[in-house]
C-alpha positions in Angstrom: 20.0 5.8 31.5 21.8 2.5 31.6 20.6 -0.4 29.5 19.8 -3.9 30.6 22.0 -6.7 29.4 20.1 -9.5 27.7 20.8 -12.7 25.8 23.8 -13.8 28.1 23.1 -17.5 28.5 25.6 -19.9 26.9 23.5 -22.9 26.0 20.9 -21.3 23.8 17.4 -22.5 22.8 16.1 -25.6 21.4 14.5 -24.9 18.0 10.8 -25.5 18.0 8.2 -25.7 15.3 6.9 -22.2 16.2 7.9 -20.7 12.8 4.8 -19.5 11.2 6.8 -16.9 9.2 10.2 -18.5 9.6 11.5 -16.2 12.4 14.8 -18.0 12.7 15.5 -17.9 9.0 14.3 -14.3 8.9 16.6 -13.3 11.7 19.6 -14.9 10.0 18.8 -13.3 6.6 18.2 -9.7 7.8 20.9 -7.2 8.7 19.8 -5.0 11.6 22.9 -2.9 11.7 21.0 0.2 10.3 18.3 0.3 13.0 20.8 -0.6 15.7 22.9 2.5 14.7 19.9 4.8 14.4 18.5 3.7 17.8 21.8 3.8 19.6 21.2 7.2 21.2 17.9 6.1 22.7 18.1 5.3 26.4 21.8 6.2 26.4 21.8 8.4 29.5 24.2 7.1 32.2 21.6 7.6 35.1 18.3 6.0 35.8 16.9 2.5 35.9 18.4 0.1 33.3 16.3 0.4 30.1 15.5 -2.3 27.5 17.8 -2.3 24.4 16.1 -0.2 21.8 16.9 -2.7 19.0 15.0 -5.4 21.0 12.0 -3.1 21.3 12.1 -2.3 17.5 12.2 -6.0 16.6 9.3 -6.5 19.0 7.2 -3.9 17.2 8.0 -5.7 13.9 6.6 -8.9 15.5 3.5 -7.0 16.6 2.9 -5.9 13.0 3.4 -9.3 11.4 1.2 -11.1 14.0 -1.3 -8.2 14.6 -0.6 -8.0 18.4 -1.7 -5.4 20.8 0.9 -4.2 23.4 -0.6 -6.5 26.0 -0.6 -9.5 23.6 3.0 -8.7 22.5 4.3 -8.6 26.1 2.6 -11.9 26.8 4.0 -13.5 23.6 7.5 -12.3 24.4 7.3 -13.8 27.9 6.0 -17.1 26.5 7.2 -17.9 23.0 10.8 -19.1 22.4 10.9 -17.9 18.7 9.9 -14.4 19.7 12.6 -14.3 22.4 15.2 -15.5 19.9 14.2 -12.9 17.4 14.4 -10.0 19.8 17.6 -11.3 21.5 16.3 -12.4 24.9 17.7 -15.5 26.5 15.4 -18.1 28.0 15.8 -16.7 31.6 15.7 -13.0 30.7 12.7 -10.9 31.9 10.9 -9.2 29.0 9.3 -5.8 28.6 5.9 -5.0 29.8 3.2 -3.2 27.8 4.2 0.3 29.0 7.7 -0.2 27.6 6.3 -0.3 24.1 4.2 2.8 24.7 7.2 4.8 25.9 9.3 3.5 23.0 6.8 4.6 20.4 6.5 8.0 22.0 10.3 8.4 21.7 10.2 7.3 18.0 7.6 10.0 17.3 9.3 12.8 19.3 12.7 12.2 17.5 11.2 11.5 14.1 12.9 8.1 14.1 10.0 6.3 12.5 10.6 8.2 9.2 14.4 7.9 9.6 14.2 4.2 10.2 12.0 3.7 7.1 14.3 5.8 4.8 17.6 4.2 6.1 16.3 0.6 6.0 14.9 1.2 2.5 18.3 2.5 1.3 20.0 -0.4 2.9 17.8 -2.9 1.1 18.2 -1.1 -2.2 22.0 -1.2 -1.7 21.7 -5.0 -1.5 20.1 -5.1 -4.9 16.5 -5.6 -3.7 15.2 -2.8 -6.0 15.4 -3.2 -9.8 14.5 0.4 -10.6 12.9 -0.5 -14.0 9.4 0.5 -12.9 7.4 2.1 -10.1 3.8 1.6 -8.9 2.1 4.5 -7.2 -1.3 4.3 -5.4 -3.0 5.1 -2.1 -5.2 3.3 0.3 -7.6 4.6 3.0 -7.3 3.3 6.6 -10.0 4.0 9.1 -9.1 6.0 12.2 -9.0 4.4 15.7 -11.9 6.6 16.8 -14.4 8.9 15.2 -13.3 11.5 17.8 -9.9 11.7 16.1 -9.7 15.4 15.3 -6.9 14.9 12.8 -8.6 12.3 10.7 -11.0 13.3 7.9 -14.0 11.8 6.2 -13.8 10.7 2.6 -16.5 9.2 0.3 -15.8 6.6 -2.3 -18.3 6.4 -5.1 -18.9 2.7 -4.5 -18.3 2.4 -0.8 -19.6 4.0 2.5 -17.8 7.1 3.8 -14.6 6.4 5.9 -13.2 8.6 8.7 -9.4 8.1 8.7 -6.1 8.5 7.0 -4.6 7.7 3.6 -1.3 6.0 3.0 0.3 7.0 -0.4 3.0 4.6 -1.6 5.5 4.1 -4.4 6.7 0.5 -4.8 9.3 -1.1 -7.1 7.4 -2.8 -10.0 9.5 -6.0 -10.1 10.2 -6.7 -6.5 7.3 -5.1 -4.7 9.4 -3.3 -2.1 8.0 0.0 -1.0 10.4 2.9 -1.8 8.3 5.8 -0.5 5.3 6.3 1.7 3.5 9.4 2.9 0.5 9.5 5.3 -2.2 12.2 5.1 -5.8 12.7 6.3 -8.1 10.6 4.1 -9.5 13.6 2.2 -6.1 14.5 0.7 -6.3 14.1 -3.1 -4.0 11.5 -4.6 -2.8 13.9 -7.3 -1.7 16.5 -4.8 0.6 13.9 -3.0 1.7 12.1 -6.1 4.8 14.3 -6.8 6.0 13.7 -3.2 6.2 9.9 -3.5 8.1 9.7 -6.8 11.5 8.1 -5.9 14.8 8.7 -7.7 15.3 6.7 -10.9 11.7 5.4 -10.9 11.8 3.9 -14.4 8.3 3.6 -15.9 5.8 4.9 -13.4 2.3 3.3 -13.3 -0.7 4.9 -11.6 -4.4 5.0 -11.9 -6.5 7.9 -13.3 -6.3 9.8 -10.0 -2.7 10.7 -11.0 -3.5 11.9 -14.5 -2.2 15.4 -14.1 0.7 17.5 -15.4 2.1 18.0 -11.9 2.6 14.3 -11.5 4.0 13.8 -14.9 6.5 16.7 -14.4 7.7 15.1 -11.1 8.2 11.7 -12.9 10.1 13.3 -15.7 12.2 15.4 -13.3 13.2 12.1 -11.4 14.3 10.6 -14.7 11.2 8.4 -15.2 8.6 7.7 -17.9 4.9 8.3 -17.2 2.7 5.3 -17.7 -0.5 6.7 -16.1 -4.1 5.7 -16.9 -5.8 8.5 -18.7 -9.1 10.2 -18.1 -11.2 11.7 -20.8 -10.2 15.3 -21.7 -11.8 18.1 -23.7 -11.6 17.0 -27.3 -10.3 13.5 -26.3 -13.1 11.3 -25.0 -12.3 8.4 -22.7 -12.6 5.8 -25.5 -9.5 7.2 -27.1 -7.5 5.9 -24.1 -9.3 2.6 -23.6 -6.7 0.5 -25.4 -3.7 2.1 -23.6 -5.5 1.9 -20.3 -6.3 -1.8 -20.8 -2.7 -2.6 -21.3 -1.5 -0.6 -18.3 -4.2 -1.6 -15.9 -2.8 -5.1 -15.0 0.6 -3.7 -14.3 -0.7 -0.9 -12.1 -2.9 -3.3 -10.2 0.1 -5.2 -8.7 0.4 -2.5 -6.0 -2.9 -3.8 -4.6 -1.0 -6.8 -3.2 0.8 -4.5 -0.8 -2.5 -3.1 0.5 -3.9 -6.7 0.6 -1.0 -7.8 2.8 -1.4 -4.8 5.1 -5.2 -5.3 5.6 -5.5 -9.0 5.4 -2.3 -10.2 7.2 -1.5 -7.2 9.4 -5.2 -6.4 10.0 -4.4 -2.8 9.1 -7.9 -1.8 8.4 -8.1 0.5 11.4 -5.4 2.6 13.0 -4.5 1.5 16.6 -3.8 5.0 17.9 -5.3 8.5 17.5 -3.6 11.4 15.6 -1.7 11.9 12.4 1.8 11.4 14.0 0.8 8.1 15.5 -0.9 7.0 12.2 2.3 7.8 10.4 4.3 5.8 12.9 2.0 2.8 12.4 2.3 3.0 8.6 6.1 3.4 8.8 6.4 0.3 11.0 4.1 -1.6 8.7 6.1 -0.6 5.7 9.4 -1.6 7.4 7.9 -4.9 8.4 6.5 -5.5 4.9 9.9 -4.6 3.2 11.8 -6.9 5.6 9.5 -9.8 5.0 9.4 -9.1 1.2 13.2 -9.0 1.0 13.5 -12.3 2.9 11.0 -13.9 0.5 13.0 -12.6 -2.5 16.1 -14.2 -1.0 14.6 -17.6 -0.5 12.6 -17.7 -3.7 
C-alpha cells in the first residue's frame, strides 16, 4: 500500500498561541527516529489506496492521550488546529485522517505487538540520552476501571477503603530521581502486586522502593538479581510485630509515595480513570500509549527545567 505525501508546502505556518503543552517546543526537543523506524513496515505494501504515514498517526495518538481526545475529537482537532497539524507533520492544505484511520492503526499496533515494542525502544532511547539516573526505582500499581462491565477479560477487585472496581491494573517501575517509567505491565485488576513485582524490576534498579504489598522474598530476590537493593515497606511477621518496622517504614514512605505523581497525571490530566476500549490487549495498548506520552512529556520537562 502506498503512503500519502504530507507536509509539502514551502511557506509554513504562522505560530499561534495554541501551545497549552508547548507542542512546538516539544516537537523540536523530541527525537522520533525510533518510532519512525519501528513503524516503517506499516502500510508499506506497494498496492492499494495511499495510506497515512504511520509516524503521523502515532504522533496523533500521543496528542489524544495528552488532551484526552476521542477518535472523533482527535480527527476534528487535526482538521482545525494548526499546532496539532505541525506536530503531526501536516501542512496547512493537507487533508487529515478520519476517525476510522486511528481505529485501523491501533488494530495493527496490537496485531504486531508494536505498542510494547514502541514503549521498550523509546524508553531505551530516553535512557541513552541520560534521562534515567538509575540510583533508585519506585514500584507500584494502580487500578483503572474497564470500559464496560461486560468486559470479560477485566476482573473485580475490592479495596479495603473503596468500592469494588471492575477493570485492570497497571504495574509500573519508575526512576526515582527523574520520574520516567522504565517498565509497565498490565493485568486484570485482581492480580496481586506481589506476583507481578518480579516482572517489573528493571536492570540496574538501584534502591527499590515499594509499599507493603511487595514485602515478599520473591520480589527481594528479583531486586537482588537485578543488582538492586530492597527498600520495601515491611509488614508484621511472626515474632516481629508491625511496630518493629514503624521507624523504617516512616522514613521510606515519603520516597515510595513519589510514584503516585505518575498515577495522578494519568488520571487527572489524561483522564485515565476508565479504559476506552474492551479487552486486555486494548487495555495494554492504552497503557503503553499513556506511558510513552508521559515519558515524552516528562523528558521534555527535564530538558527545559
